[in-house]
N, C-alpha and C positions, 0 to 999 in steps of 0.2 A: 581241482584238488578236493578230495573228500573231506568230510567234517573232521573225522578222527585224524586223518593224515595231516591236516592243517596244524593240529596241536603238536604233532611230532616233528613236522617239517614245515614251519610257518613260511608264508610268502614274505616278500620284502616289506609289506605293510599290513597292519590290522585295520579293518574297516568296521563301521557300524553294522554293515550287512553281514560281515563274518560273525559278529557277536549274536545277531538275530538268528542266524542259521544254527549256531552252536546251542543257543537257548531252546529253539524249537526242536532240535534233535533230542535234547534231554526230555522235553515234555512229550515226545512221541512214545516214550516208554510207559506213560501213564494210561492205564486202561479206562476207556470211555465207551462202554458197550452201547449206550444210547437206548432210547425208548423203542421197543419193538415196533416195527412198521414205519419208523421215521427215518427216512433217508437223509443223511447230512454229511457234510465234509468235515471230518475231524480236525483237519488242518486249520479251518476257520475258527473252530472252537478253541483250539490251542493258541492261536494268535490272539484271540480275545482274552484268554486267560493270562497270557504273557503280558499283554498291554495293561491289564488291570493290576498286575503285580508291580511292574516297573513304575507305573504312575501312581500307585497306592490309591486306586479308585475302585468303585464298584463295577460289576459287570454291566449294569444299566448305564453308568456314566460313559463307559467305553462304547457300547453299542449305539448310544444316542449320537455319538460324535465321529464314528468310524465308518467309512464307506466299505461296503462288501461284507459286513458282519451280519449275523442273524440278530433277531430281536433278543432282548434280555430274557424274556420269558422262555423262549425257545432254547437259548443257550443254557440257562439254569436247569431246564427240564432234562437236558442231556447230561449235565454235570451231576444231577441228583441220582443218576444210575451208576455212578462210580462206586464199586464195592470197596469198603474201607479196608478189609483184610488184604485183598489183592493189591490195593494201592500202597499200603504199608510195606508189603513184601517187595513190590516192584521198586519203590523208591529206596529202600534200604539196600537192595541189590545195586542200584546206581551209586549209592554212597560207597559201597565196597569197591566198585570199579573206579570211582574217582580217587579213592585212597591208593589203589594199586598204580594209578598213573603217576603220582608225584611223591608218594611216600616210599621209603625203603622198607625192607622186610621187618624192621623193628630193631630194638624194642621201642615202644611208644607209651607215653602216659596219657590217659584219657580222663577228662573232667566230666562229671555228670551233674546235671541240674534240671530242675523242673521249670517249664515255661508256662506261665499263667496268662491267659488272655481273658480279661474281665468281660463279663457278659450280663446284659440287662434283661434279656428276653426270657421266654419260657422254654422248658425242655421240648425236644422234638418228639420223642416217643415216651421217655420215662425220666424221672428226676435224677437217676443215677448217672446220666450223661454228664452232669455238672459236678464240679468240685467246689470247695469253699476255700477262700484265701483271705489275705488282709484286705479290708474294705478300701475301695478306691472309686472315685466318681459315683458314689452312692450305691455301690453294689459289692457284695463279697462273693458272688457267684462267678465262676470262671470255667472255661475249657482248659484242661491241663495237658501238657505234653512233657515227656521225659526225653532229654537229648544227651548224646555223648559227643564230646568235642576233643580233638587231638591237640595236645599241648605242643605247639611248634610255631616259632616266631614267624617264619616266612610262609608256612603252608598250614595254617590253622583250620583244618577241615572239620565240618560236622560229619560224623561217621555213622550215627545211628539215631533214630527217632521213633518213639512209640506214643500213641495217645493213652491217657490215663482216665479211668472212669472213677466216679465218686464212690461206687460201691465195692471197689477193690482196694486191697492194701498196697502201700507204696512198694513193699517188698515183691509183690507179684509183678508190678510194672518194672521193677529193677531186673527181675529174672527174665522178663520178655526182652528188655533192652540188651541184656547180656547175651541172649541167644543171637541177636543181630551182631553184637561185638565179636562173637566167636567166629563169624564168617569173614572177618576182616583179614586182609592179606599181610598182617604183621603181628608180632607177639606184643602182648600188653605188659608193660613194665610196672604199671601202677594205676590206681584209680583214686581220684580226688573228688570228694563230694562235700556238700554242706550239711548243716544241721538237720535239714529235712530228711536225711537218710539215717538219722540217729535212732535206730531201733534194732533190736536183736536180729530179726529175720533178715533185714537188709544188710547188716554188717556181715552176717554169716555168708550170704550169697555173694557179696563183693569179695570177701576174703577167699572164697573158693576159686576165684579167677586170678587175682593178682594182689600184691601188697596194697593196703588201703590206708588213706589218711583222711580223717574228717573230724571237725571240732565236736566236743561233747556239749550237751545241753546242761547249763549251769543250774541244777536243781538237786535238792536232797542233801542230807547230812554227810553222806560219803563223799560227794563231790566237793562240798565245802571244806572238808578235812584235807582232801588231796590238794586243793588250791591254796591252803594256808601255808605258804612257803615264801622264802625270799631267794631261793636258788632253783635253777632248772634241774629236773631229775626224771628218771624212769621209775614207773611203778606199775602195778597191775590193778585193773578195775574189774569189779564183778557186777554184772548187770543181772537183775532178777535173782538176786542171791537167795538160795534155799528153795527155789522153785524148780519145776521140771524144765523151765526155759533158761536156767542159769547159763550165763555166757561170760567167759573170762577173756580179756584181751589186754595187750600192752597199752599203757597210757603215757604219752609224752607230755610232761608238765613243763611249760616254758615261761620264764620270767624275763621281762624286759622293762626298760625305763621309758616312760611316755615322753619325756623331754619337751614338754610344752605343746605336743601335737594336739590340735583342736582345743588349745587352752587347758589341757590336762597335764598333771604332773604326778610323779610317784611311780610305784611299781604297777605293771600290768601283767597279770597272770592268766595264761591260756592253757588249755589242755586238749590233746588230740588223740582220738583213737588211732593207733599206729600198728596195724597188723603186719607182721613180717618186715618191719622197718627198724628193729632194735639194733641193727648194725650201724645206725646213724645216731648222732646226738639229738636230744630234743630240739635244739635250735635248728638243726638241719631238717628235721621233720616239719617244723614251722615254716622254714624258708621254702621247702617244697610245696607245702599247701598254699602259701601265698601266691605262687605262680598261677593258681587257679583263677585269679582275678581277670585273666585274659578272656575268660568265657563271657564276661559281660559285654565286651566289644563285639563278640560274635553274635550274641543275641540282639544287640542294638541294630547291627546291620541287617539281620534277618527281618526285623520289624519294618525296615525301610523298603522292603520289597513284598509286603503282604497286602494282597487285595482286600478291599473292604467289602463287607457283606452284612446283611441283616437276617440271613437265613437261619433257621433253627437247626438245620440238618448238620449233625456233627461230622458226617463224612465229607461234605463240601468244605467245612471249616478246616478239617484235617488236610484236604487237598490244597487249600490256599497256604497253609503253614508249610507243608512239604515243598511246594513250589518255591516259596521264599528261601528255604534252606538250600534247595538245588541251585538257585540263581546265585546265592552267596558263594557256594562252593565253586561254581563256574568262574566267578570273578577271581577267586583265589588261584584257580588253576591257570587262567589266562594271564593274570598278573605275574605269576612266577614262571610259567612255562613259555610264554610267548613274548612278554615285554621286559622281564627282568634281565639285567646285563650280567653275563657271566664274569666272574672274577675269582681270585683266590680267596678261599674262606667262605664261599657261598655267594649266590647271585645278589646283585643290588636291585632292590625292588623300586619300581617307578613311583615316586611319591605323588605324582600328579594323577595317577590312575586310581582315584578313590572309588568306593562303591557307588557314590553318587554319580560319578562320571560314567561308570559302567551302565547304570540304569538310564542315564540320558542318551547314551549311544544306542542302546537297544530301542528305547522309545522313539528316537529319531528315525531309525531304520523302519520301524513299524508304521510311522506316519507318512503315508504316500503323498501328502500335500506339501511336504518340504522338499526342496531341491538341493540344499547344502549337503556336501558329503564330508564326513569326518573320517580321518585315518591317522595312524601312528606307525612309525617304523618298528618292526619286530626285531628280536635278537638274532634271528637267523639260525638258532640252535634248536629251540623247541624242547620237548620232553624226550629224554633218552628212551628208545623203544623198549629196552629192558632195563628198568630202573633199579639199580642196585646200590647207588650211592647213599650212605647214611648221612644225610645232610642235617647237621644239628641246627642249621639256620633255617 
């Protein structure tokens, strides 16, 4: 049975070998042109890359302990030839294909967020490769990525990723990500973002695609006046008032009681940019935005499948990040499509099949020194060949 056919018509059991095959099939779409004149087996390179990801190890740690692999220097030499632009395009195409497999035609809400990977080293070619973020572990430098994540309880896929340079505005990165979003096989019902997107250019770009909800930055006299209230209400906010960049948008001001949460009492007043959402109450806008917290789980699992490296090459670092997102999405697809039990109201997800278990199975299949075979019964249904169900779960 072929790789894709297995997802649509799964066998009676899912094995660690099946997961390894599915993972390597994903990585086969990654372009590795290689150093000119160097003959190599790209399959070995991809196996090494996969092993480093699921083990959260460096390429050297894998090649030092794995039979049949190339040396770490030789492997990294080939990975350094991966073209960043082609890599980004290829992986975002895969994201779109993954979304088409298990998501209906829409509408879907997408959460946006920046992923910062702190970095202690020097730039590879120029300082603009690096961004600056909140200090951690003695550094404020980082490699930054912008990711889009579908808000869906049972099928929370990452659907778009782009790297962010230190010399570009956040709005430029947003526009690039939205280009990837435009290729997705569903309509976008809304965009949820955090305070990092609170600038006029980003708000305008997001609003041109779908309704937008994001919290405002609490600064300035105008904001203080808007938040000086004891009741929730709608108002209008004017950004850059009186300038050529003047921007007006609806503002949802929400008042709630803290009720001793984290030892705090009294009123809590929040305000949200809420473009094209005025048909809702301010409280409904806040409730919608709070669903965005699910993105933190997505990014935490991504970090659990990220290969370690000390290289300064941002293209190789991008490769490791994208591989981790691809593996996380594969886990979501297999969990829902192959193992979840069909029932009325949506499939019941297998609670035992955590991302950690997924990684252990793939790691086990890659380690040819182990003889134990792991397997689990499949649901016998798979993914509908033409997926049209609008599954809210």
